[in-house]
N, CA, C and O atoms as CSV, one atom per row, in Angstrom:
chain,resi,resn,atom,element,x,y,z
A,1,MET,N,N,-13.211,-13.073,-22.903
A,1,MET,CA,C,-12.904,-14.130,-21.950
A,1,MET,C,C,-13.911,-14.068,-20.810
A,1,MET,O,O,-14.101,-13.006,-20.218
A,2,GLU,N,N,-14.548,-15.163,-20.497
A,2,GLU,CA,C,-15.525,-15.202,-19.410
A,2,GLU,C,C,-14.815,-15.097,-18.061
A,2,GLU,O,O,-13.614,-15.351,-17.970
A,3,PRO,N,N,-15.554,-14.722,-17.013
A,3,PRO,CA,C,-14.915,-14.535,-15.705
A,3,PRO,C,C,-14.117,-15.740,-15.224
A,3,PRO,O,O,-13.026,-15.573,-14.680
A,4,THR,N,N,-14.640,-16.959,-15.414
A,4,THR,CA,C,-13.882,-18.122,-14.955
A,4,THR,C,C,-12.608,-18.293,-15.772
A,4,THR,O,O,-11.606,-18.782,-15.249
A,5,GLY,N,N,-12.624,-17.897,-17.049
A,5,GLY,CA,C,-11.417,-17.952,-17.875
A,5,GLY,C,C,-10.369,-16.973,-17.385
A,5,GLY,O,O,-9.181,-17.291,-17.346
A,6,ILE,N,N,-10.815,-15.772,-17.009
A,6,ILE,CA,C,-9.898,-14.776,-16.460
A,6,ILE,C,C,-9.342,-15.274,-15.137
A,6,ILE,O,O,-8.148,-15.144,-14.869
A,7,GLN,N,N,-10.203,-15.838,-14.319
A,7,GLN,CA,C,-9.788,-16.344,-13.014
A,7,GLN,C,C,-8.760,-17.463,-13.188
A,7,GLN,O,O,-7.745,-17.486,-12.491
A,8,ALA,N,N,-9.014,-18.374,-14.097
A,8,ALA,CA,C,-8.086,-19.479,-14.342
A,8,ALA,C,C,-6.751,-18.946,-14.865
A,8,ALA,O,O,-5.690,-19.400,-14.437
A,9,ALA,N,N,-6.803,-18.000,-15.773
A,9,ALA,CA,C,-5.575,-17.418,-16.305
A,9,ALA,C,C,-4.810,-16.659,-15.223
A,9,ALA,O,O,-3.580,-16.688,-15.197
A,10,PHE,N,N,-5.531,-15.983,-14.331
A,10,PHE,CA,C,-4.908,-15.253,-13.224
A,10,PHE,C,C,-4.140,-16.217,-12.316
A,10,PHE,O,O,-2.993,-15.955,-11.955
A,11,PHE,N,N,-4.771,-17.319,-11.954
A,11,PHE,CA,C,-4.099,-18.296,-11.097
A,11,PHE,C,C,-2.946,-18.982,-11.828
A,11,PHE,O,O,-1.917,-19.283,-11.224
A,12,HIS,N,N,-3.117,-19.224,-13.111
A,12,HIS,CA,C,-2.024,-19.812,-13.890
A,12,HIS,C,C,-0.823,-18.877,-13.898
A,12,HIS,O,O,0.318,-19.321,-13.773
A,13,HIS,N,N,-1.082,-17.580,-14.046
A,13,HIS,CA,C,0.009,-16.595,-14.050
A,13,HIS,C,C,0.719,-16.579,-12.694
A,13,HIS,O,O,1.947,-16.517,-12.635
A,14,ILE,N,N,-0.045,-16.634,-11.622
A,14,ILE,CA,C,0.559,-16.669,-10.288
A,14,ILE,C,C,1.425,-17.920,-10.141
A,14,ILE,O,O,2.512,-17.866,-9.565
A,15,LYS,N,N,0.939,-19.039,-10.660
A,15,LYS,CA,C,1.698,-20.292,-10.559
A,15,LYS,C,C,3.051,-20.164,-11.255
A,15,LYS,O,O,4.044,-20.714,-10.778
A,16,THR,N,N,3.100,-19.448,-12.373
A,16,THR,CA,C,4.380,-19.282,-13.071
A,16,THR,C,C,5.354,-18.411,-12.278
A,16,THR,O,O,6.564,-18.475,-12.499
A,17,LEU,N,N,4.833,-17.602,-11.359
A,17,LEU,CA,C,5.684,-16.723,-10.561
A,17,LEU,C,C,6.236,-17.406,-9.310
A,17,LEU,O,O,7.187,-16.916,-8.702
A,18,LEU,N,N,5.644,-18.526,-8.931
A,18,LEU,CA,C,6.039,-19.215,-7.701
A,18,LEU,C,C,7.265,-20.097,-7.923
A,18,LEU,O,O,7.429,-20.678,-8.995
A,19,PRO,N,N,8.121,-20.195,-6.912
A,19,PRO,CA,C,9.209,-21.176,-6.990
A,19,PRO,C,C,8.622,-22.581,-7.030
A,19,PRO,O,O,7.506,-22.802,-6.561
A,20,GLU,N,N,9.361,-23.523,-7.582
A,20,GLU,CA,C,8.838,-24.877,-7.766
A,20,GLU,C,C,8.487,-25.572,-6.458
A,20,GLU,O,O,7.599,-26.425,-6.438
A,21,HIS,N,N,9.164,-25.228,-5.365
A,21,HIS,CA,C,8.927,-25.925,-4.100
A,21,HIS,C,C,7.702,-25.410,-3.338
A,21,HIS,O,O,7.368,-25.942,-2.279
A,22,ILE,N,N,7.036,-24.393,-3.861
A,22,ILE,CA,C,5.848,-23.844,-3.201
A,22,ILE,C,C,4.609,-24.231,-4.013
A,22,ILE,O,O,4.526,-23.952,-5.209
A,23,ALA,N,N,3.660,-24.870,-3.351
A,23,ALA,CA,C,2.413,-25.273,-4.019
A,23,ALA,C,C,1.505,-24.058,-4.161
A,23,ALA,O,O,1.383,-23.249,-3.241
A,24,LEU,N,N,0.871,-23.941,-5.319
A,24,LEU,CA,C,-0.040,-22.827,-5.588
A,24,LEU,C,C,-1.137,-22.745,-4.543
A,24,LEU,O,O,-1.440,-21.664,-4.039
A,25,VAL,N,N,-1.732,-23.878,-4.217
A,25,VAL,CA,C,-2.848,-23.872,-3.270
A,25,VAL,C,C,-2.404,-23.370,-1.902
A,25,VAL,O,O,-3.143,-22.629,-1.253
A,26,ASP,N,N,-1.217,-23.755,-1.450
A,26,ASP,CA,C,-0.716,-23.291,-0.156
A,26,ASP,C,C,-0.470,-21.781,-0.169
A,26,ASP,O,O,-0.809,-21.083,0.787
A,27,ALA,N,N,0.114,-21.289,-1.244
A,27,ALA,CA,C,0.385,-19.849,-1.350
A,27,ALA,C,C,-0.914,-19.049,-1.341
A,27,ALA,O,O,-1.019,-18.047,-0.635
A,28,ILE,N,N,-1.897,-19.483,-2.116
A,28,ILE,CA,C,-3.187,-18.779,-2.188
A,28,ILE,C,C,-3.879,-18.821,-0.831
A,28,ILE,O,O,-4.389,-17.803,-0.362
A,29,ALA,N,N,-3.899,-19.983,-0.204
A,29,ALA,CA,C,-4.559,-20.132,1.098
A,29,ALA,C,C,-3.900,-19.235,2.150
A,29,ALA,O,O,-4.591,-18.623,2.964
A,30,ASP,N,N,-2.580,-19.155,2.135
A,30,ASP,CA,C,-1.867,-18.316,3.108
A,30,ASP,C,C,-2.165,-16.834,2.898
A,30,ASP,O,O,-2.445,-16.118,3.860
A,31,ILE,N,N,-2.110,-16.377,1.673
A,31,ILE,CA,C,-2.307,-14.953,1.392
A,31,ILE,C,C,-3.747,-14.531,1.666
A,31,ILE,O,O,-3.992,-13.469,2.239
A,32,LEU,N,N,-4.695,-15.364,1.255
A,32,LEU,CA,C,-6.107,-15.014,1.429
A,32,LEU,C,C,-6.649,-15.416,2.799
A,32,LEU,O,O,-7.784,-15.085,3.141
A,33,ASP,N,N,-5.844,-16.122,3.577
A,33,ASP,CA,C,-6.242,-16.589,4.910
A,33,ASP,C,C,-7.521,-17.432,4.830
A,33,ASP,O,O,-8.494,-17.203,5.547
A,34,ILE,N,N,-7.473,-18.411,3.929
A,34,ILE,CA,C,-8.591,-19.339,3.740
A,34,ILE,C,C,-8.049,-20.763,3.806
A,34,ILE,O,O,-6.836,-20.971,3.825
A,35,SER,N,N,-8.946,-21.733,3.840
A,35,SER,CA,C,-8.524,-23.137,3.877
A,35,SER,C,C,-8.009,-23.554,2.495
A,35,SER,O,O,-8.286,-22.904,1.487
A,36,ASN,N,N,-7.259,-24.648,2.478
A,36,ASN,CA,C,-6.778,-25.174,1.195
A,36,ASN,C,C,-7.945,-25.592,0.305
A,36,ASN,O,O,-7.878,-25.446,-0.915
A,37,ASP,N,N,-9.029,-26.119,0.917
A,37,ASP,CA,C,-10.198,-26.515,0.144
A,37,ASP,C,C,-10.819,-25.298,-0.557
A,37,ASP,O,O,-11.184,-25.373,-1.730
A,38,SER,N,N,-10.935,-24.178,0.170
A,38,SER,CA,C,-11.482,-22.947,-0.431
A,38,SER,C,C,-10.551,-22.429,-1.526
A,38,SER,O,O,-11.007,-21.934,-2.557
A,39,ALA,N,N,-9.252,-22.548,-1.294
A,39,ALA,CA,C,-8.291,-22.110,-2.317
A,39,ALA,C,C,-8.421,-22.974,-3.578
A,39,ALA,O,O,-8.408,-22.454,-4.693
A,40,TYR,N,N,-8.546,-24.284,-3.396
A,40,TYR,CA,C,-8.734,-25.186,-4.546
A,40,TYR,C,C,-9.983,-24.808,-5.340
A,40,TYR,O,O,-9.950,-24.804,-6.571
A,41,ARG,N,N,-11.087,-24.489,-4.651
A,41,ARG,CA,C,-12.321,-24.130,-5.357
A,41,ARG,C,C,-12.132,-22.863,-6.186
A,41,ARG,O,O,-12.682,-22.754,-7.281
A,42,ARG,N,N,-11.368,-21.917,-5.682
A,42,ARG,CA,C,-11.108,-20.686,-6.446
A,42,ARG,C,C,-10.181,-20.974,-7.635
A,42,ARG,O,O,-10.389,-20.460,-8.734
A,43,ILE,N,N,-9.180,-21.783,-7.404
A,43,ILE,CA,C,-8.226,-22.116,-8.475
A,43,ILE,C,C,-8.930,-22.867,-9.606
A,43,ILE,O,O,-8.658,-22.617,-10.780
A,44,ARG,N,N,-9.821,-23.775,-9.262
A,44,ARG,CA,C,-10.562,-24.539,-10.287
A,44,ARG,C,C,-11.687,-23.735,-10.922
A,44,ARG,O,O,-12.254,-24.161,-11.928
A,45,GLY,N,N,-12.020,-22.581,-10.354
A,45,GLY,CA,C,-13.093,-21.758,-10.898
A,45,GLY,C,C,-14.469,-22.139,-10.408
A,45,GLY,O,O,-15.469,-21.652,-10.934
A,46,GLU,N,N,-14.540,-23.003,-9.408
A,46,GLU,CA,C,-15.836,-23.402,-8.856
A,46,GLU,C,C,-16.436,-22.292,-7.999
A,46,GLU,O,O,-17.656,-22.206,-7.862
A,47,LYS,N,N,-15.597,-21.454,-7.431
A,47,LYS,CA,C,-16.050,-20.316,-6.629
A,47,LYS,C,C,-15.361,-19.073,-7.183
A,47,LYS,O,O,-14.137,-19.053,-7.317
A,48,PRO,N,N,-16.133,-18.036,-7.504
A,48,PRO,CA,C,-15.504,-16.827,-8.048
A,48,PRO,C,C,-14.622,-16.137,-7.003
A,48,PRO,O,O,-14.935,-16.114,-5.813
A,49,ILE,N,N,-13.542,-15.592,-7.476
A,49,ILE,CA,C,-12.650,-14.847,-6.592
A,49,ILE,C,C,-13.190,-13.419,-6.480
A,49,ILE,O,O,-13.606,-12.830,-7.477
A,50,SER,N,N,-13.181,-12.873,-5.280
A,50,SER,CA,C,-13.690,-11.517,-5.088
A,50,SER,C,C,-12.633,-10.499,-5.523
A,50,SER,O,O,-11.452,-10.824,-5.650
A,51,LEU,N,N,-13.075,-9.281,-5.744
A,51,LEU,CA,C,-12.129,-8.223,-6.113
A,51,LEU,C,C,-11.113,-7.976,-4.999
A,51,LEU,O,O,-9.944,-7.700,-5.269
A,52,GLU,N,N,-11.558,-8.075,-3.764
A,52,GLU,CA,C,-10.639,-7.873,-2.640
A,52,GLU,C,C,-9.567,-8.960,-2.620
A,52,GLU,O,O,-8.397,-8.677,-2.359
A,53,GLU,N,N,-9.964,-10.197,-2.896
A,53,GLU,CA,C,-9.002,-11.291,-2.931
A,53,GLU,C,C,-8.043,-11.123,-4.105
A,53,GLU,O,O,-6.840,-11.352,-3.977
A,54,MET,N,N,-8.586,-10.725,-5.237
A,54,MET,CA,C,-7.754,-10.511,-6.414
A,54,MET,C,C,-6.746,-9.385,-6.152
A,54,MET,O,O,-5.593,-9.458,-6.577
A,55,GLN,N,N,-7.201,-8.345,-5.445
A,55,GLN,CA,C,-6.315,-7.226,-5.117
A,55,GLN,C,C,-5.192,-7.677,-4.192
A,55,GLN,O,O,-4.044,-7.280,-4.388
A,56,LYS,N,N,-5.497,-8.495,-3.193
A,56,LYS,CA,C,-4.467,-9.012,-2.285
A,56,LYS,C,C,-3.406,-9.796,-3.056
A,56,LYS,O,O,-2.207,-9.621,-2.840
A,57,LEU,N,N,-3.865,-10.657,-3.954
A,57,LEU,CA,C,-2.933,-11.468,-4.732
A,57,LEU,C,C,-2.120,-10.614,-5.705
A,57,LEU,O,O,-0.926,-10.845,-5.899
A,58,ALA,N,N,-2.774,-9.631,-6.312
A,58,ALA,CA,C,-2.080,-8.756,-7.255
A,58,ALA,C,C,-0.992,-7.952,-6.556
A,58,ALA,O,O,0.092,-7.759,-7.107
A,59,VAL,N,N,-1.277,-7.486,-5.352
A,59,VAL,CA,C,-0.272,-6.735,-4.587
A,59,VAL,C,C,0.875,-7.664,-4.200
A,59,VAL,O,O,2.044,-7.304,-4.346
A,60,GLN,N,N,0.549,-8.837,-3.717
A,60,GLN,CA,C,1.575,-9.790,-3.276
A,60,GLN,C,C,2.522,-10.169,-4.410
A,60,GLN,O,O,3.734,-10.246,-4.209
A,61,TYR,N,N,1.969,-10.405,-5.603
A,61,TYR,CA,C,2.773,-10.885,-6.727
A,61,TYR,C,C,3.073,-9.804,-7.761
A,61,TYR,O,O,3.569,-10.099,-8.848
A,62,LYS,N,N,2.770,-8.548,-7.418
A,62,LYS,CA,C,3.070,-7.395,-8.280
A,62,LYS,C,C,2.515,-7.598,-9.700
A,62,LYS,O,O,3.233,-7.507,-10.695
A,63,ILE,N,N,1.212,-7.875,-9.743
A,63,ILE,CA,C,0.514,-8.081,-11.012
A,63,ILE,C,C,-0.369,-6.870,-11.267
A,63,ILE,O,O,-1.136,-6.469,-10.392
A,64,SER,N,N,-0.271,-6.288,-12.447
A,64,SER,CA,C,-1.135,-5.184,-12.825
A,64,SER,C,C,-2.438,-5.765,-13.376
A,64,SER,O,O,-2.445,-6.436,-14.408
A,65,LEU,N,N,-3.527,-5.500,-12.678
A,65,LEU,CA,C,-4.812,-6.040,-13.133
A,65,LEU,C,C,-5.254,-5.404,-14.444
A,65,LEU,O,O,-5.864,-6.080,-15.272
A,66,ASP,N,N,-4.963,-4.118,-14.655
A,66,ASP,CA,C,-5.287,-3.468,-15.934
A,66,ASP,C,C,-4.612,-4.205,-17.082
A,66,ASP,O,O,-5.247,-4.555,-18.077
A,67,GLN,N,N,-3.342,-4.427,-16.926
A,67,GLN,CA,C,-2.587,-5.080,-17.989
A,67,GLN,C,C,-2.991,-6.543,-18.122
A,67,GLN,O,O,-3.077,-7.067,-19.233
A,68,PHE,N,N,-3.236,-7.197,-17.004
A,68,PHE,CA,C,-3.574,-8.613,-17.029
A,68,PHE,C,C,-4.900,-8.869,-17.731
A,68,PHE,O,O,-5.032,-9.840,-18.476
A,69,MET,N,N,-5.885,-8.001,-17.497
A,69,MET,CA,C,-7.210,-8.203,-18.078
A,69,MET,C,C,-7.388,-7.478,-19.403
A,69,MET,O,O,-8.489,-7.448,-19.953
A,70,ASN,N,N,-6.310,-6.894,-19.920
A,70,ASN,CA,C,-6.335,-6.195,-21.205
A,70,ASN,C,C,-7.377,-5.085,-21.247
A,70,ASN,O,O,-8.084,-4.920,-22.241
A,71,LEU,N,N,-7.464,-4.328,-20.163
A,71,LEU,CA,C,-8.386,-3.202,-20.121
A,71,LEU,C,C,-7.827,-2.058,-20.951
A,71,LEU,O,O,-6.636,-1.757,-20.871
A,72,GLN,N,N,-8.657,-1.434,-21.730
A,72,GLN,CA,C,-8.244,-0.311,-22.567
A,72,GLN,C,C,-8.556,0.990,-21.839
A,72,GLN,O,O,-9.562,1.640,-22.125
A,73,SER,N,N,-7.699,1.367,-20.906
A,73,SER,CA,C,-7.983,2.530,-20.073
A,73,SER,C,C,-7.171,3.761,-20.476
A,73,SER,O,O,-7.269,4.801,-19.825
A,74,ASP,N,N,-6.378,3.658,-21.533
A,74,ASP,CA,C,-5.493,4.740,-21.963
A,74,ASP,C,C,-4.566,5.173,-20.830
A,74,ASP,O,O,-4.178,6.339,-20.757
A,75,ALA,N,N,-4.216,4.252,-19.960
A,75,ALA,CA,C,-3.306,4.536,-18.854
A,75,ALA,C,C,-1.937,3.969,-19.190
A,75,ALA,O,O,-1.815,3.005,-19.946
A,76,PHE,N,N,-0.921,4.575,-18.622
A,76,PHE,CA,C,0.435,4.093,-18.776
A,76,PHE,C,C,0.834,3.399,-17.488
A,76,PHE,O,O,0.659,3.944,-16.398
A,77,ILE,N,N,1.363,2.207,-17.615
A,77,ILE,CA,C,1.723,1.418,-16.452
A,77,ILE,C,C,3.242,1.337,-16.376
A,77,ILE,O,O,3.901,0.847,-17.294
A,78,PHE,N,N,3.777,1.820,-15.278
A,78,PHE,CA,C,5.210,1.787,-15.059
A,78,PHE,C,C,5.498,1.036,-13.780
A,78,PHE,O,O,4.671,0.992,-12.870
A,79,SER,N,N,6.664,0.452,-13.719
A,79,SER,CA,C,7.115,-0.140,-12.467
A,79,SER,C,C,8.547,0.298,-12.243
A,79,SER,O,O,9.295,0.549,-13.188
A,80,GLY,N,N,8.904,0.383,-11.014
A,80,GLY,CA,C,10.261,0.797,-10.691
A,80,GLY,C,C,10.270,1.649,-9.443
A,80,GLY,O,O,9.257,1.791,-8.759
A,81,ARG,N,N,11.413,2.205,-9.160
A,81,ARG,CA,C,11.589,2.998,-7.958
A,81,ARG,C,C,11.744,4.465,-8.366
A,81,ARG,O,O,12.586,4.807,-9.196
A,82,LEU,N,N,10.926,5.308,-7.775
A,82,LEU,CA,C,11.058,6.729,-8.028
A,82,LEU,C,C,12.264,7.246,-7.256
A,82,LEU,O,O,12.522,6.811,-6.134
A,83,THR,N,N,12.997,8.167,-7.855
A,83,THR,CA,C,14.181,8.671,-7.184
A,83,THR,C,C,13.838,9.895,-6.362
A,83,THR,O,O,12.948,10.676,-6.699
A,84,ASN,N,N,14.547,10.031,-5.310
A,84,ASN,CA,C,14.438,11.196,-4.449
A,84,ASN,C,C,15.235,12.327,-5.104
A,84,ASN,O,O,16.328,12.072,-5.611
A,85,PRO,N,N,14.732,13.568,-5.114
A,85,PRO,CA,C,15.492,14.660,-5.746
A,85,PRO,C,C,16.896,14.817,-5.177
A,85,PRO,O,O,17.783,15.316,-5.871
A,86,THR,N,N,17.118,14.406,-3.938
A,86,THR,CA,C,18.451,14.506,-3.351
A,86,THR,C,C,19.288,13.265,-3.620
A,86,THR,O,O,20.474,13.230,-3.292
A,87,ASP,N,N,18.678,12.249,-4.215
A,87,ASP,CA,C,19.383,11.007,-4.520
A,87,ASP,C,C,20.275,11.236,-5.732
A,87,ASP,O,O,19.849,11.847,-6.712
A,88,SER,N,N,21.496,10.754,-5.670
A,88,SER,CA,C,22.446,10.976,-6.764
A,88,SER,C,C,22.510,9.794,-7.726
A,88,SER,O,O,23.394,9.752,-8.581
A,89,ALA,N,N,21.588,8.827,-7.607
A,89,ALA,CA,C,21.633,7.633,-8.455
A,89,ALA,C,C,21.518,7.988,-9.936
A,89,ALA,O,O,22.219,7.405,-10.762
A,90,PHE,N,N,20.652,8.929,-10.282
A,90,PHE,CA,C,20.497,9.294,-11.691
A,90,PHE,C,C,21.764,9.963,-12.208
A,90,PHE,O,O,22.208,9.671,-13.318
A,91,ASP,N,N,22.351,10.860,-11.411
A,91,ASP,CA,C,23.603,11.510,-11.807
A,91,ASP,C,C,24.722,10.483,-11.975
A,91,ASP,O,O,25.521,10.570,-12.907
A,92,GLU,N,N,24.769,9.514,-11.068
A,92,GLU,CA,C,25.785,8.464,-11.169
A,92,GLU,C,C,25.578,7.632,-12.430
A,92,GLU,O,O,26.544,7.242,-13.086
A,93,TRP,N,N,24.318,7.361,-12.766
A,93,TRP,CA,C,24.027,6.590,-13.977
A,93,TRP,C,C,24.474,7.355,-15.216
A,93,TRP,O,O,25.100,6.783,-16.108
A,94,LEU,N,N,24.155,8.646,-15.276
A,94,LEU,CA,C,24.575,9.460,-16.422
A,94,LEU,C,C,26.098,9.544,-16.514
A,94,LEU,O,O,26.657,9.503,-17.610
A,95,THR,N,N,26.761,9.659,-15.381
A,95,THR,CA,C,28.226,9.704,-15.366
A,95,THR,C,C,28.803,8.397,-15.891
A,95,THR,O,O,29.771,8.411,-16.651
A,96,SER,N,N,28.219,7.262,-15.495
A,96,SER,CA,C,28.723,5.978,-15.986
A,96,SER,C,C,28.501,5.836,-17.487
A,96,SER,O,O,29.346,5.280,-18.188
A,97,ILE,N,N,27.370,6.333,-17.986
A,97,ILE,CA,C,27.127,6.306,-19.434
A,97,ILE,C,C,28.177,7.140,-20.157
A,97,ILE,O,O,28.730,6.712,-21.171
A,98,TYR,N,N,28.448,8.323,-19.634
A,98,TYR,CA,C,29.463,9.205,-20.228
A,98,TYR,C,C,30.830,8.520,-20.234
A,98,TYR,O,O,31.544,8.574,-21.236
A,99,GLN,N,N,31.198,7.882,-19.132
A,99,GLN,CA,C,32.486,7.204,-19.042
A,99,GLN,C,C,32.570,6.051,-20.042
A,99,GLN,O,O,33.610,5.840,-20.666
A,100,ASN,N,N,31.484,5.315,-20.189
A,100,ASN,CA,C,31.477,4.204,-21.156
A,100,ASN,C,C,31.638,4.703,-22.585
A,100,ASN,O,O,32.385,4.111,-23.364
A,101,PHE,N,N,30.948,5.787,-22.940
A,101,PHE,CA,C,31.071,6.326,-24.295
A,101,PHE,C,C,32.441,6.958,-24.516
A,101,PHE,O,O,32.990,6.883,-25.615
A,102,SER,N,N,32.988,7.572,-23.492
A,102,SER,CA,C,34.343,8.128,-23.610
A,102,SER,C,C,35.350,7.013,-23.854
A,102,SER,O,O,36.246,7.150,-24.686
A,103,TYR,N,N,35.202,5.912,-23.130
A,103,TYR,CA,C,36.084,4.763,-23.321
A,103,TYR,C,C,35.929,4.207,-24.733
A,103,TYR,O,O,36.926,3.919,-25.395
A,104,LEU,N,N,34.699,4.052,-25.201
A,104,LEU,CA,C,34.441,3.557,-26.548
A,104,LEU,C,C,35.042,4.489,-27.587
A,104,LEU,O,O,35.589,4.038,-28.593
A,105,ASN,N,N,34.941,5.774,-27.347
A,105,ASN,CA,C,35.441,6.764,-28.306
A,105,ASN,C,C,36.969,6.794,-28.357
A,105,ASN,O,O,37.532,7.347,-29.303
A,106,SER,N,N,37.655,6.217,-27.372
A,106,SER,CA,C,39.119,6.229,-27.355
A,106,SER,C,C,39.719,5.232,-28.343
A,106,SER,O,O,40.922,5.281,-28.599
A,107,PHE,N,N,38.916,4.332,-28.904
A,107,PHE,CA,C,39.416,3.346,-29.854
A,107,PHE,C,C,39.344,3.905,-31.269
A,107,PHE,O,O,38.485,4.726,-31.591
A,108,LYS,N,N,40.273,3.437,-32.110
A,108,LYS,CA,C,40.291,3.887,-33.495
A,108,LYS,C,C,39.080,3.326,-34.252
A,108,LYS,O,O,38.395,4.057,-34.967
A,109,SER,N,N,38.829,2.042,-34.091
A,109,SER,CA,C,37.691,1.406,-34.754
A,109,SER,C,C,36.589,1.206,-33.708
A,109,SER,O,O,36.812,0.589,-32.665
A,110,LYS,N,N,35.414,1.730,-34.001
A,110,LYS,CA,C,34.322,1.699,-33.029
A,110,LYS,C,C,33.084,1.057,-33.644
A,110,LYS,O,O,32.742,1.301,-34.802
A,111,HIS,N,N,32.432,0.241,-32.849
A,111,HIS,CA,C,31.147,-0.319,-33.249
A,111,HIS,C,C,30.390,-0.639,-31.976
A,111,HIS,O,O,30.946,-1.251,-31.064
A,112,LEU,N,N,29.146,-0.240,-31.897
A,112,LEU,CA,C,28.371,-0.409,-30.677
A,112,LEU,C,C,27.122,-1.226,-30.962
A,112,LEU,O,O,26.345,-0.905,-31.861
A,113,TYR,N,N,26.941,-2.284,-30.188
A,113,TYR,CA,C,25.716,-3.068,-30.197
A,113,TYR,C,C,25.084,-2.904,-28.830
A,113,TYR,O,O,25.784,-2.928,-27.818
A,114,PHE,N,N,23.777,-2.737,-28.784
A,114,PHE,CA,C,23.109,-2.717,-27.487
A,114,PHE,C,C,21.716,-3.271,-27.633
A,114,PHE,O,O,21.082,-3.161,-28.682
A,115,LEU,N,N,21.255,-3.871,-26.549
A,115,LEU,CA,C,19.900,-4.386,-26.458
A,115,LEU,C,C,19.191,-3.549,-25.417
A,115,LEU,O,O,19.789,-3.162,-24.413
A,116,THR,N,N,17.940,-3.270,-25.642
A,116,THR,CA,C,17.207,-2.461,-24.682
A,116,THR,C,C,15.768,-2.905,-24.623
A,116,THR,O,O,15.188,-3.317,-25.627
A,117,LYS,N,N,15.196,-2.818,-23.442
A,117,LYS,CA,C,13.771,-3.092,-23.305
A,117,LYS,C,C,12.993,-1.790,-23.158
A,117,LYS,O,O,11.763,-1.777,-23.203
A,118,ASP,N,N,13.727,-0.701,-22.982
A,118,ASP,CA,C,13.118,0.616,-22.875
A,118,ASP,C,C,13.521,1.447,-24.083
A,118,ASP,O,O,14.359,1.033,-24.884
A,119,ILE,N,N,12.929,2.599,-24.204
A,119,ILE,CA,C,13.290,3.497,-25.299
A,119,ILE,C,C,14.721,3.982,-25.080
A,119,ILE,O,O,15.041,4.456,-23.990
A,120,PRO,N,N,15.584,3.878,-26.081
A,120,PRO,CA,C,16.963,4.345,-25.909
A,120,PRO,C,C,16.989,5.827,-25.543
A,120,PRO,O,O,16.172,6.613,-26.022
A,121,PHE,N,N,17.931,6.189,-24.696
A,121,PHE,CA,C,18.007,7.571,-24.236
A,121,PHE,C,C,18.617,8.500,-25.266
A,121,PHE,O,O,18.514,9.719,-25.133
A,122,THR,N,N,19.243,7.954,-26.277
A,122,THR,CA,C,19.847,8.786,-27.315
A,122,THR,C,C,19.795,8.055,-28.644
A,122,THR,O,O,19.645,6.834,-28.689
A,123,THR,N,N,19.918,8.803,-29.713
A,123,THR,CA,C,19.935,8.232,-31.052
A,123,THR,C,C,21.250,8.608,-31.696
A,123,THR,O,O,21.667,9.765,-31.644
A,124,PHE,N,N,21.894,7.646,-32.293
A,124,PHE,CA,C,23.179,7.887,-32.941
A,124,PHE,C,C,22.953,8.132,-34.422
A,124,PHE,O,O,23.157,7.229,-35.233
A,125,SER,N,N,22.544,9.311,-34.783
A,125,SER,CA,C,22.269,9.590,-36.193
A,125,SER,C,C,23.417,10.353,-36.838
A,125,SER,O,O,23.464,10.464,-38.063
A,126,ASP,N,N,24.343,10.881,-36.043
A,126,ASP,CA,C,25.452,11.658,-36.577
A,126,ASP,C,C,26.654,10.743,-36.726
A,126,ASP,O,O,27.344,10.462,-35.746
A,127,THR,N,N,26.912,10.275,-37.942
A,127,THR,CA,C,28.027,9.373,-38.156
A,127,THR,C,C,29.365,10.095,-38.027
A,127,THR,O,O,30.402,9.441,-37.911
A,128,ARG,N,N,29.369,11.424,-38.043
A,128,ARG,CA,C,30.612,12.177,-37.863
A,128,ARG,C,C,31.164,11.999,-36.464
A,128,ARG,O,O,32.354,12.216,-36.238
A,129,ALA,N,N,30.321,11.607,-35.522
A,129,ALA,CA,C,30.795,11.419,-34.153
A,129,ALA,C,C,31.677,10.187,-34.047
A,129,ALA,O,O,32.388,10.017,-33.056
A,130,GLY,N,N,31.639,9.330,-35.050
A,130,GLY,CA,C,32.500,8.156,-35.064
A,130,GLY,C,C,31.985,7.025,-34.209
A,130,GLY,O,O,32.703,6.050,-33.991
A,131,ILE,N,N,30.766,7.122,-33.717
A,131,ILE,CA,C,30.234,6.096,-32.828
A,131,ILE,C,C,29.391,5.095,-33.590
A,131,ILE,O,O,29.338,3.925,-33.211
A,132,LEU,N,N,28.737,5.521,-34.644
A,132,LEU,CA,C,27.807,4.651,-35.358
A,132,LEU,C,C,28.509,3.555,-36.115
A,132,LEU,O,O,27.857,2.740,-36.768
């Protein structure tokens, strides 16, 4: 993909992230502190966007440039909130999982369906547990 193609795709992606009542050109002009005319030239690809400008927009809209440009850097990209070692959120989450499985296990007939976007934390390979 040529630079103007990447630039056009980058702005298109930002447009999909904006609420309908906000114009792309206004959002770009505000974040980059440039005129609407300068923003239009960047959006149309008439003027290349600088790395600093791209970084400002990526930070504002939480866009990973590695992932967006399909760079093969052998890096793992994660998003989320790191927990504080004194934070009990992880313990509370594990407790809620335990309570849910205990409740499920209290029924005579059991069947579990789940959807996940992450790797499941456990595998139900033991049918003797009565959960599978």
